[in-house]
C-alpha positions in Angstrom: 0.0 -0.1 0.2 2.8 1.8 -0.1 4.3 2.0 -3.5 0.5 3.4 -3.9 0.5 6.7 -6.1 -2.9 8.5 -5.3 -4.8 9.5 -8.2 -4.9 14.0 -8.6 -7.7 15.5 -9.4 -8.1 18.6 -11.2 -10.7 21.2 -10.3 -11.8 24.5 -11.2 -13.1 27.3 -10.0 -16.8 27.7 -12.6 -19.3 30.0 -11.5 -19.0 32.6 -8.8 -20.0 32.2 -5.1 -21.9 35.0 -5.1 -25.0 34.2 -3.6 -24.9 31.5 -2.6 -24.3 30.6 1.0 -21.6 31.1 2.8 -20.2 27.6 4.4 -20.1 26.8 0.2 -17.5 29.8 -0.3 -16.1 28.6 2.2 -15.2 25.2 0.9 -14.3 27.1 -1.7 -11.7 28.7 -0.3 -11.0 25.6 1.4 -10.2 23.6 -1.0 -7.5 26.5 -2.4 -9.2 28.2 -5.3 -8.9 32.6 -4.8 -10.1 33.4 -7.9 -12.3 32.5 -11.0 -11.2 29.9 -14.0 -8.8 29.1 -11.5 -6.9 24.9 -11.4 -5.5 24.2 -7.7 -4.6 20.5 -7.7 -5.5 18.1 -4.8 -5.3 14.6 -4.1 -7.6 12.1 -4.6 -9.3 10.9 -1.1 -12.7 10.6 0.6 -12.5 14.4 2.0 -11.9 16.4 -0.9 -14.0 14.7 -3.4 -17.1 15.3 -0.2 -15.9 19.6 -0.4 -16.5 18.9 -4.4 -19.4 17.2 -4.5 -20.5 20.2 -1.7 -20.2 21.9 -3.6 -20.2 20.7 -7.7 -22.3 24.1 -8.8 -19.5 25.5 -8.7 -16.5 23.9 -9.6 -15.7 21.5 -12.4 -13.0 18.4 -11.7 -11.1 16.8 -14.7 -9.1 13.4 -12.9 -5.7 12.4 -14.1 -3.9 8.8 -14.7 
């Protein structure tokens, strides 16, 4: 299990969080997104997947092999 490489996820912020709850805005910030159109890379973990699921209407995900 130590040799197993984690998949990487690229998360792109595609829609403004204006008009959405503070919790959703905080989730976008916690993902490391600061500006609309920005792309960040995260390891594919259940925590990150859960955060992405909560703001799926604001972000777009691209999985890498």
